[in-house]
C-alpha positions in Angstrom: -14.5 7.6 -1.1 -14.9 10.9 -3.1 -12.2 12.8 -4.9 -12.2 16.4 -6.0 -12.6 16.8 -9.7 -9.7 18.8 -11.0 -9.4 17.1 -14.4 -10.6 14.2 -16.5 -8.4 11.8 -14.5 -10.1 12.9 -11.4 -13.5 12.5 -13.1 -12.6 8.9 -13.9 -11.6 8.4 -10.3 -15.0 9.6 -9.2 -16.6 7.2 -11.6 -14.5 4.4 -10.3 -16.0 5.1 -6.9 -19.6 5.2 -8.1 -21.9 3.5 -5.6 -22.1 -0.2 -6.1 -25.9 -0.3 -6.5 -25.7 1.4 -9.9 -23.4 -1.4 -11.2 -25.5 -4.1 -9.6 -28.4 -2.9 -11.6 -26.3 -2.9 -14.8 -25.1 -6.4 -14.1 -28.7 -7.6 -13.8 -29.8 -6.0 -17.1 -30.2 -8.2 -20.2 -27.2 -6.5 -21.7 -25.1 -8.0 -19.0 -26.3 -11.6 -19.5 -23.8 -14.1 -20.8 -23.4 -13.7 -24.6 -24.4 -10.0 -24.7 -22.2 -6.9 -25.0 -20.9 -5.7 -21.7 -21.5 -2.2 -20.4 -18.2 -0.5 -19.4 -16.5 2.8 -18.7 -13.9 4.5 -20.8 -10.8 6.3 -19.6 -12.5 9.7 -20.1 -15.5 8.6 -18.1 -17.9 8.0 -20.9 -19.9 4.9 -21.2 -19.1 2.3 -23.7 -19.6 -1.5 -24.4 -17.2 -4.3 -24.8 -18.5 -6.4 -27.7 -19.0 -10.0 -27.0 -17.0 -11.0 -30.0 -14.0 -8.8 -28.9 -14.0 -10.3 -25.4 -14.3 -13.8 -26.9 -11.3 -13.1 -29.2 -9.3 -11.8 -26.2 -10.2 -14.8 -24.1 -9.1 -17.3 -26.8 -5.5 -15.9 -26.6 -5.5 -15.4 -22.8 -4.2 -18.2 -20.6 -5.9 -17.2 -17.4 -9.5 -16.9 -16.4 -11.7 -14.1 -17.8 -14.8 -13.2 -15.7 -17.8 -11.0 -16.1 -20.8 -10.5 -13.9 -22.6 -13.5 -15.4 -19.9 -16.0 -14.2 -20.3 -17.9 -11.0 -16.8 -17.0 -9.8 -17.3 -13.2 -10.3 -18.7 -12.3 -6.9 -15.7 -13.9 -5.1 -13.2 -12.5 -7.6 -14.3 -8.9 -7.3 -13.9 -8.8 -3.6 -10.7 -7.2 -2.2 -9.3 -7.0 1.3 -11.3 -4.1 2.7 -15.1 -4.7 2.6 -15.7 -0.9 2.4 -14.4 -1.1 -1.2 -17.4 -2.7 -2.9 -17.1 -2.3 -6.7 -18.2 -4.1 -9.7 -15.8 -4.3 -12.7 -17.1 -5.0 -16.1 -14.3 -7.6 -16.7 -11.8 -9.3 -14.4 -8.8 -10.9 -16.2 -6.9 -13.2 -13.9 -3.4 -13.3 -15.4 -1.0 -16.2 -15.2 2.1 -14.5 -16.5 3.7 -11.7 -18.4 2.0 -12.5 -21.7 -1.4 -12.3 -20.1 -0.7 -8.9 -18.6 0.5 -7.6 -22.0 -2.6 -8.8 -23.7 -4.9 -7.3 -21.0 -3.1 -3.9 -21.3 -3.3 -4.0 -25.1 -7.0 -4.9 -25.0 -7.9 -2.1 -22.6 -5.8 0.5 -24.4 -7.1 -0.3 -27.8 -10.7 0.3 -26.5 -9.8 3.1 -24.1 -11.4 1.1 -21.3 -10.7 2.2 -17.7 -8.2 -0.3 -16.1 -7.3 -1.2 -12.6 -4.3 -3.4 -11.6 -4.8 -5.8 -8.7 -1.9 -7.5 -6.8 -2.8 -8.4 -3.3 -5.9 -6.2 -3.3 -4.8 -4.3 -0.2 -5.0 -0.8 -1.7 -6.5 1.5 1.0 -7.9 3.9 -1.5 -9.3 1.0 -3.5 -7.1 1.5 -6.6 -7.0 -2.2 -7.3 -10.6 -2.4 -8.5 -13.1 -0.1 -10.2 -16.8 0.2 -11.2 -17.4 -0.6 -14.8 -13.8 -1.0 -15.8 -11.3 -3.8 -16.5 -9.3 -5.4 -13.6 -5.9 -6.7 -14.6 -5.7 -9.3 -11.8 -2.3 -10.6 -10.8 -3.4 -12.3 -7.6 -2.7 -15.8 -9.1 0.9 -14.9 -9.8 2.5 -15.6 -6.4 5.8 -17.3 -7.2 8.9 -16.5 -5.2 12.3 -18.1 -5.5 15.4 -17.3 -3.5 19.1 -17.6 -4.2 20.8 -17.8 -0.8 24.3 -17.5 -2.4 23.6 -14.1 -3.9 21.0 -13.1 -1.3 18.5 -12.2 -3.9 14.9 -13.2 -4.6 12.8 -13.3 -7.8 9.2 -12.5 -6.9 6.1 -12.5 -9.1 4.1 -9.3 -9.3 1.0 -10.7 -7.6 2.8 -12.4 -4.7 2.1 -11.5 -1.1 4.6 -10.4 1.5 4.2 -13.8 3.2 5.2 -15.7 0.0 8.6 -13.9 0.0 9.0 -14.0 3.8 8.5 -17.8 3.8 10.9 -18.6 1.0 13.6 -16.2 2.3 13.3 -17.3 5.9 14.3 -20.9 4.9 17.8 -19.3 4.7 17.3 -16.8 7.5 17.0 -13.9 5.0 14.4 -11.2 4.4 13.9 -7.8 2.9 11.7 -4.9 4.1 8.0 -5.6 3.5 4.8 -4.5 5.1 3.4 -5.7 8.5 0.6 -7.8 7.1 1.6 -11.0 5.3 -1.2 -11.0 2.7 -0.4 -7.5 1.4 0.8 -7.7 -2.2 4.4 -7.0 -2.9 3.6 -5.1 -6.1 1.6 -2.1 -4.8 3.6 -2.0 -1.6 6.9 -1.8 -3.4 5.9 0.6 -6.1 4.5 3.1 -3.6 7.7 2.9 -1.4 7.1 0.1 1.0 7.5 0.6 4.8 7.9 -2.3 7.2 9.5 -3.5 10.4 12.9 -3.8 8.7 12.9 -0.3 7.2 15.0 1.5 9.9 17.7 -1.2 9.3 17.5 -1.9 5.6 15.4 0.9 4.0 12.2 0.8 2.1 11.0 -2.1 -0.1 11.7 0.0 -3.2 15.3 0.7 -1.9 15.9 -3.1 -2.1 14.7 -3.6 -5.7 17.5 -4.6 -8.0 15.5 -4.9 -11.2 12.0 -5.5 -12.5 10.1 -6.6 -15.6 7.6 -3.9 -16.4 4.7 -3.9 -18.9 4.3 -0.3 -20.1 1.1 1.5 -21.3 1.9 0.4 -24.9 1.9 -3.2 -23.7 5.6 -3.6 -24.2 7.8 -5.6 -21.8 10.9 -3.8 -20.6 13.5 -4.8 -18.1 14.5 -2.0 -15.7 17.5 -1.7 -13.4 20.2 0.8 -12.6 21.8 0.0 -16.0 18.7 -0.8 -18.2 16.1 1.9 -18.6 17.4 3.7 -15.5 14.8 6.5 -15.7 11.9 4.0 -15.5 13.8 2.2 -12.7 14.0 5.4 -10.8 10.3 6.2 -11.3 8.9 2.8 -10.3 10.7 3.0 -6.9 8.1 5.1 -5.2 6.1 6.4 -8.2 3.3 3.9 -7.6 1.6 2.1 -10.5 1.9 5.1 -12.8 4.3 3.7 -15.2 3.2 0.1 -15.8 2.5 -3.3 -14.4 5.4 -5.2 -12.8 5.3 -8.9 -13.6 8.5 -9.8 -11.7 10.7 -8.1 -9.1 14.2 -8.9 -8.1 15.0 -8.0 -4.5 18.1 -7.7 -2.3 17.9 -9.9 0.8 19.5 -9.4 4.3 20.2 -11.8 7.2 17.2 -11.6 9.5 16.0 -13.9 12.4 14.7 -16.5 12.4 13.9 -15.4 16.0 12.9 -11.7 16.8 12.5 -10.2 20.2 9.3 -8.2 20.7 7.6 -6.5 23.5 4.4 -4.4 24.2 5.0 -1.8 26.9 1.7 -0.5 28.2 1.4 2.7 30.2 -1.3 4.1 32.5 -3.2 7.3 31.4 -1.3 9.3 34.0 2.0 8.4 32.1 0.8 9.3 28.6 2.2 12.8 28.4 5.6 11.9 29.9 5.9 8.8 27.7 5.1 10.8 24.5 7.9 13.3 25.6 10.2 10.4 26.4 9.7 8.5 23.1 9.9 11.8 21.2 13.3 12.4 22.6 14.3 8.7 22.2 13.4 8.6 18.5 16.6 10.2 17.2 18.7 8.0 19.5 17.1 4.6 18.9 19.3 2.0 17.3 18.5 1.1 13.7 17.8 -2.5 14.7 14.8 -1.3 16.7 11.4 -1.0 15.0 9.2 1.0 17.3 5.5 1.9 17.1 3.4 4.0 19.5 -0.3 3.9 19.8 -2.4 6.5 21.8 -6.0 5.4 22.5 -8.9 6.6 24.6 -12.2 8.4 24.1 -11.6 11.5 26.2 -8.8 13.8 27.4 -7.3 12.6 30.7 -8.1 9.0 29.8 -5.7 8.6 26.9 -3.2 5.7 27.3 -0.1 4.7 25.4 1.3 1.4 24.1 4.8 1.1 22.7 5.5 -1.8 20.3 9.2 -2.9 20.5 10.7 -5.2 17.9 14.5 -5.8 17.7 16.4 -7.2 14.7 19.9 -7.3 16.1 21.6 -9.7 18.5 19.1 -11.0 21.1 21.4 -10.1 24.0 21.6 -6.5 22.7 17.8 -6.3 22.4 17.4 -7.6 26.0 19.7 -4.8 27.2 17.8 -2.1 25.3 14.5 -3.4 26.5 15.7 -3.5 30.1 16.9 0.1 29.8 13.5 1.2 28.5 11.7 -0.8 31.2 13.8 0.9 33.9 13.5 4.4 32.5 9.8 4.3 31.6 8.3 2.0 34.2 5.5 0.5 32.1 2.2 -0.5 33.8 2.1 -3.8 31.9 4.6 -5.6 29.6 4.4 -8.6 27.2 7.7 -9.9 26.0 7.9 -12.6 23.4 10.4 -14.1 20.9 8.8 -14.7 17.6 9.7 -16.5 14.4 10.0 -13.8 11.8 7.4 -15.4 9.5 4.9 -15.7 12.4 5.6 -12.1 13.5 4.8 -10.9 9.9 1.5 -12.8 10.1 0.6 -11.6 13.6 -2.0 -9.0 12.5 -3.2 -10.7 9.3 -6.9 -11.5 9.9 -8.9 -13.1 7.1 -8.6 -12.3 3.5 -10.9 -10.6 2.5 -11.3 -9.0 6.0 -14.3 -9.3 8.2 -13.5 -5.7 9.4 -13.8 -2.5 7.5 -10.9 -0.1 8.0 -10.3 3.5 7.1 -7.2 5.6 7.6 -5.6 9.0 7.1 -1.9 9.4 7.6 1.0 11.8 7.1 4.7 12.4 8.1 5.8 14.3 11.2 9.3 15.5 11.9 9.0 14.8 15.7 6.8 14.9 18.7 6.7 18.6 19.5 5.0 19.9 22.7 2.1 21.2 20.5 1.6 17.8 18.8 1.8 16.0 22.2 -0.9 18.3 23.6 -3.1 17.7 20.6 -2.7 14.0 20.9 -3.8 14.2 24.6 -6.9 16.1 23.7 -8.0 13.8 20.8 -10.2 10.7 20.8 -9.9 7.3 19.1 -6.7 5.7 18.0 -3.7 7.5 16.7 -0.6 5.6 15.7 3.0 6.8 15.3 5.6 4.6 13.5 9.2 5.5 14.0 11.4 5.5 10.8 14.6 7.4 10.0 17.7 5.3 10.0 18.3 3.6 6.6 15.2 5.3 5.2 16.8 8.7 5.8 20.1 7.6 4.4 18.7 7.7 0.8 18.6 11.2 -0.8 15.1 12.4 -1.6 15.9 12.5 -5.3 17.5 9.1 -5.5 14.1 7.4 -5.9 10.7 8.8 -6.5 10.0 8.8 -2.7 10.3 12.5 -1.7 9.7 12.1 2.0 12.8 10.6 3.7 13.8 12.8 6.6 10.7 12.8 8.8 11.1 10.7 11.9 7.5 9.4 12.2 4.5 8.5 10.2 1.3 9.4 12.0 -2.0 7.7 11.2 -5.6 8.0 12.4 -7.6 4.9 11.7 -10.8 3.2 12.7 -11.9 -0.5 12.4 -15.6 -1.6 12.4 -17.9 -4.4 11.3 -21.3 -3.0 10.4 -21.4 -1.4 6.9 -24.1 1.0 8.1 -21.4 2.7 10.2 -19.3 3.5 7.1 -20.2 7.2 6.8 -20.0 7.8 10.6 -16.7 6.1 11.1 -15.1 7.8 8.1 -16.4 11.2 9.3 -14.9 10.7 12.7 -11.5 9.8 11.2 -11.7 12.9 9.1 -12.6 15.1 12.1 -9.6 13.9 14.0 -7.3 14.2 11.0 -8.5 17.7 10.3 -7.2 18.7 13.7 -3.9 16.8 13.5 -2.9 17.3 9.8 -1.4 20.7 10.5 1.5 18.9 12.2 2.2 16.8 9.0 4.3 17.3 5.9 3.1 15.1 3.0 1.8 11.5 3.2 2.5 8.0 2.3 0.5 7.5 -0.9 -0.2 3.8 -0.3 -2.2 4.6 2.9 -4.1 7.7 1.9 -6.9 9.1 -0.2 -6.2 12.7 -1.3 -7.3 15.2 -3.9 -5.2 15.7 -7.0 -3.5 18.9 -5.8 -2.3 17.2 -2.6 -1.0 14.3 -4.7 0.8 16.6 -7.0 2.4 18.5 -4.1 3.4 15.2 -2.4 6.1 14.4 -5.0 8.1 17.5 -3.9 11.2 18.1 -5.9 10.6 14.9 -7.9 7.4 16.1 -9.4 8.7 17.6 -12.6 10.9 14.6 -13.5 8.0 12.2 -12.8 5.6 14.2 -14.9 8.1 14.3 -17.8 8.6 10.5 -17.6 4.8 10.0 -17.4 4.5 12.0 -20.6 7.2 9.9 -22.2 5.9 6.4 -21.2 2.2 7.0 -20.6 1.1 10.2 -22.4 -2.6 9.1 -22.3 -2.5 8.5 -18.6 -3.7 4.9 -19.1 -2.4 4.0 -15.6 -4.5 6.5 -13.7 -6.1 4.5 -10.8 -3.3 5.3 -8.4 -1.8 8.3 -6.6 -1.8 9.8 -10.1 1.1 11.5 -11.8 -0.4 13.4 -14.7 1.7 13.7 -17.9 3.6 17.0 -18.3 1.8 19.4 -20.6 
């Protein structure tokens, strides 16, 4: 994945994406052998070394496991969810708690070493790892505890969606999280956090009550509406730009345990009329309904549509809505099922790390206009449209760092494949489709996209100035830069 070089931060991003073979050679050099100084990359992109004595001193006061390329666990530890992201950090520090995170941040900052923060390792752009840098790995911090009386949950920064889902569902509670259970709550929440419950209960970040945050100066601060409110505002949608969260506190809602779902499949002859129908239905759909649309097919005239229905209200109400959709749209095929919420959240998991490589470009669209519908009919491959609005749109664009609230849909073009030799071809095909469809979009969800720095800057909308001022206040050196980066104000 290449990024345009607008500034030093972008240069470092490009270094973080250096082809893996360069770092494989470095790891095989005598200087990378156990007991020798370790080649690394600084924040400004220059090469440096981490002295053995310094790493030994760090390790002696670090509770978790510290790995370099000479350690037997390194190869497994460096892998993240998407096999397309194949990078070789200089050091991986597997944190066990807040103190470990603080020490890791302090160590990197003192030596100006490039640092990545890993939670679940699901970052589509690969921000959770880097070539030649230092990975602050929270993946072992997966605790979640629920208070059913207050309907709140305390969740560790490295936990997966499924960890929270499981604990909360013991009391028929949940909060909006992503659609794959082994996604990390940290990156998901900090970037906003869309999920099946979002139309009913908002984004993951809208349900954060408080958090424990380690800032760029390695200090621990508690953030909430009443404590450090500026930072609390910034971390809800501002990504990993302001620190590492060791614990989140979430608001929970009654959900399930049974959820009605259906897949409504339509013949190619129905695709145009179904896009028109669901485009009109979007603004009328009840908030309890999560709805996704997928358009697939390799040539015009043979494009078919699947609508994914998921209802979080009373089952009888869901049955009535589904019956109405069935009558009005006459699907060619239908698959109705009642799921346990936990199992529904795990439905599309796959292994971790994945056997499949995946690439995606996405953006927001206001609605399904005639021009967009025509473009979708003429495309090839898979295009997905997720319906939002509802509780997402209730929150003003300036109430959190998430600037895009009013658009009804997220549109995504993605591809999934197995053979790594197809990487360049598959990505090129995604980009070709996206280049033709992106004119219908306004901004993008940073957790699911790779973009140049100017596009990232523009994506914050009216929140950009405030975010840049807060970045200057709390991270003037842009230590936390492997993200959809907010650069400090000049």
